N, C-alpha and C positions, 0 to 999 in steps of 0.2 A: 210792453212790459207787463209782467204778471201782477195781479193784485197783491200778492205776498211781498214782492219786491217794492212795490209802491208804498205799502204800509211800513215796511222796514225803513224806507227812505224818509217818510214822514216822521217816524219815531226818532231817527237820527237828527232831523232838524230840530225837534223839540229838545232832545238831549243837549245839542250844541247851544241852543239859546238859554236853557236853564243852567248850564254849567259855565257859561261865559258871561262877562259883563258887556252887554250891548254889542254882540257880534255883528259885523257888517255882512252884507249879502255875499261879498267875496270870501270872508272868513267862513261862512256857512258852506259855500261851494267848495272851498278847500278841504273842509272837514269831511264833506260827503265824498270827495275825490279819494280820500284815504281808504274809504270803504268801497272803492270801485264804482261809485256813482258819479260819472262824469256828465254833468248836466249844464246847460246854458242858464244864464241868469233869468231869462224869461220863464223857463220851466220852474225854476226855484220860486219865482214870484207867484206863479200859479199854485204851487204846492202850499205856500204860505197862505194864500187866499182860501184854498180848500180847507186848511186847518181852521181858519176863522169861520167859514160858512158851514161846512159839513160836520165839524167836530166841536163847534162852539168854543174854541180856545181863544181867549182874549190875547191875541198876539199883536203887538203894536211896534211902530217904528218911532224912536226918539230922535228928533232932528238935532237936538243939542248934543247928544252922545253919538249920533250918526250910527245907530245900530238898533237891533231888535231886542225886545224883551217880552216876557209873558206876564200879564197882569194877574196877580194872585187875588182870589176872591176873599175879601176880609169877612164876609158874613159867616163862613164856615169856621172861622177861628174863634168866634165868640162863644162863651158859655152861657147856656140858658138856665 
């Protein structure tokens, strides 16, 4: 897969997580499938890990809600 396609897929993952309340791995995979990205769960897990490590996105899984969310950085919201 080309780098452009991978970056588009990563962007779609972020979009789904930001626009939904705690989407599950399956919900994210279904969303990607709408855009012709038919991937297995293990590949999606690797993509999520790459977003954490390579792009420093604080992407977490909430066990209580059984889904993913992106932690917003509160330090940028404060006025100095």
